[in-house]
Phi, psi and omega in degrees: 000132180273130176283122181289134178261116186247121182286113185284109185061032187085195175279073196282356175273340184239004176203157183299130186304146175059031176239165181300321177301320180293322180290317181295321177297318179298319179292318180296321179295329179103027179301146179286334181210161174232130179253142176210168187246139184242125171238173178246140176280175178301326179262026171063038174259123176295127185227153188260106177199141185283310185279153174288339178248165190266342194301317189291320188242010175218178175266017179259176179225151176103185182272141177306317186295346183264005181235148175284166179299317180299321179294319180292330180292344179278349183277158176262119182252015182234335185298328180298333184277309175190162180300333181301332187250019176301133179094358179293133183265157166293142180260148167274159176300322181299316179298316181296313182293324177299317178291315182299323179298321179289322179294312176050041185229004182209159175278141181261127176246116181248117175265119176278118185274070184248012181278341177251309175247122180272085182298124183293128175068014181299325181298312182289325179293319178292316180298321178303318181287323176300316179296319182302323181263011178054046184245022182299323183276358184239013186233140175238126180261131177229160176194151171282342183269111182298334179294325176294321177295315179298317181296318178297322178296327177289328185279327183201154172247003185270342182254126180292143178236158179214138176272132176267133177231135177243348181232155181297135181227137177294131178049062183300326181290327174295321180294320177302313179295320183300319182270356176085018178282158178268327186223176181229126177246117187240152170298146183304324182296344179268355186287127171225154179298322180297318179297319178297315180298318179292322179295323177294321179297324181268004183050045175249112180301137177238125180234150191238139178229160335259120193254107183240330184280144181306317181296323179291316179302312183295325178293319178298320178292316182297318183274359175061049171295150180293328180195163175220144177260130185218146175280347186234067182301330178296318177291318180300322179291322178297314182288333175293321176296319178298314180299314181297320179297318182287339186242027178293000000 
């Protein structure tokens, strides 16, 4: 089984995270998937940004939820990274999905950022756009919030879902089944060979975040994780080739 290489917020080590340059680089590199984060604007537009606040990755201040989409579009989401990306805009989910549909070369991973702010109706708004672009079979929805996973399950059975975990939990695979998720996405520090083996036995895909170091990458390949999220998809692909060569 080939471990899928998923570009975490795009190729976020070499371009500003969750922006079109980062996504285009990830696609050009040949990543198997692209992951991005979804929040809601004041006027209920799904928009791609990791933090609930604007300060870290834009020249704005305040909470994403307190601004309209048009207002957020006026911000610079690239200058913080380097001068090369001055003027880069925040993307809407619609813009991203429209581009992804044309590319048609990778799996889309959408993380609903509902673990701090429970955006009302975000699940149905995101699903509406996924359906509009006919990407139900090519999209995986994840969240740290089990209620978002349950809600998505109520809305559709056509889109795969995954529970995100950052802390140790007793019987995590039982919990995944309990909330109706299809897969499990875990922090690298939670990864054990036994958990991978158990997930395979239960046919529950297990993917690991955020895997950047060579030793971590090689362990994921060796243990045959279903996927890994990485800021350096170009490096991950190089080491996957090395692993495959050594284990032919």
